[in-house]
N, C-alpha and C positions, 0 to 999 in steps of 0.2 A: 087503096093504096094506105099503108100505115103512115101514122104521124108519130111525133115523138114528144117527150116531156124531159127537159134538160133540169139537172140540179147539180149544185156546186158545194164543194166543201171548201169553203172561201177561207177558214183557217190556214189551209196550205197553199192556196194560190199565190203566185209570185207575179201576176199581172202580165205576162209573157206576150200575149196578145196571138198565140199560134192559133188558138181556137177562132178567134175573131178572124185571122186571115184565111182558115182554111174551111169555114163554113160555107157549103155552096149555096144556100139561100140568102146567106148574108144577114142573118137575124140576130148576132150577136154584136155588141159594143162596149167599149170600155165606159164604166161608170166613174166619171173623174169626180163626183160628189161624195163617192164612199171609198173607203180603205179597210183593210182587215188590220188585226194588231201588229202586223209587222210594217204597216205602212204602205202596202201596194194597193194600187187602185183595182177594184173589182169587175167583173165581167157582168153584164146584164143581158137578158133576153128582150130585145125590143119588139119582136113579133112573134110570140109562142106560137101562134096559130098556123104559121108558115113552117114550123120544124116538120122536116121530112123523116126524122128517126135514123139518119143515117151513120150516126156517131163518129164522124170524121173529128169533130170537137174533141171528143173524148180520147179517141186514137193519136192525136197529135200533141195531147196535153202531157207534157214532161214529169208532171208531177201526180197524175193520175186523180185529178180534183173533180172531174166531170163525170157524171153518170146521166146515160141517157136510156129512158125507159121508152120503149116502143109500144104504140097503143094501136091496136086494129081499127077498121074504119067503123066498127060497131063499139067502140070504147072500152075494149077490154085490154088489159096488158098482155102484152106478146112475149116480151123478154126485155132484160136488162143488159146494157153494154157498157 
C-alpha cells in the first residue's frame, strides 16, 4: 500500500481547517503555537507515518497550499498530487 508525504506552502495557508476535517486517517491538526505572516494558525502533521497518500487534504484545500507525494511500499516516489 502506498504511503504519503505532505508538504504545505504556509505563506498562503488561511487556516480554514478543511484539510484537518477531511483527512481520513485524522493525522492533521491545527498548530495554535505557530502562525504565518498573515496571522493564521498553521496545520501540522501529527502522525506522518499514518498518511495513506489519498490527497483528500490537497483536494479540499481552497488555496492549493498542500502537496501530497505518494511513496511506494519500497520507499520510491510514485507521484505528486
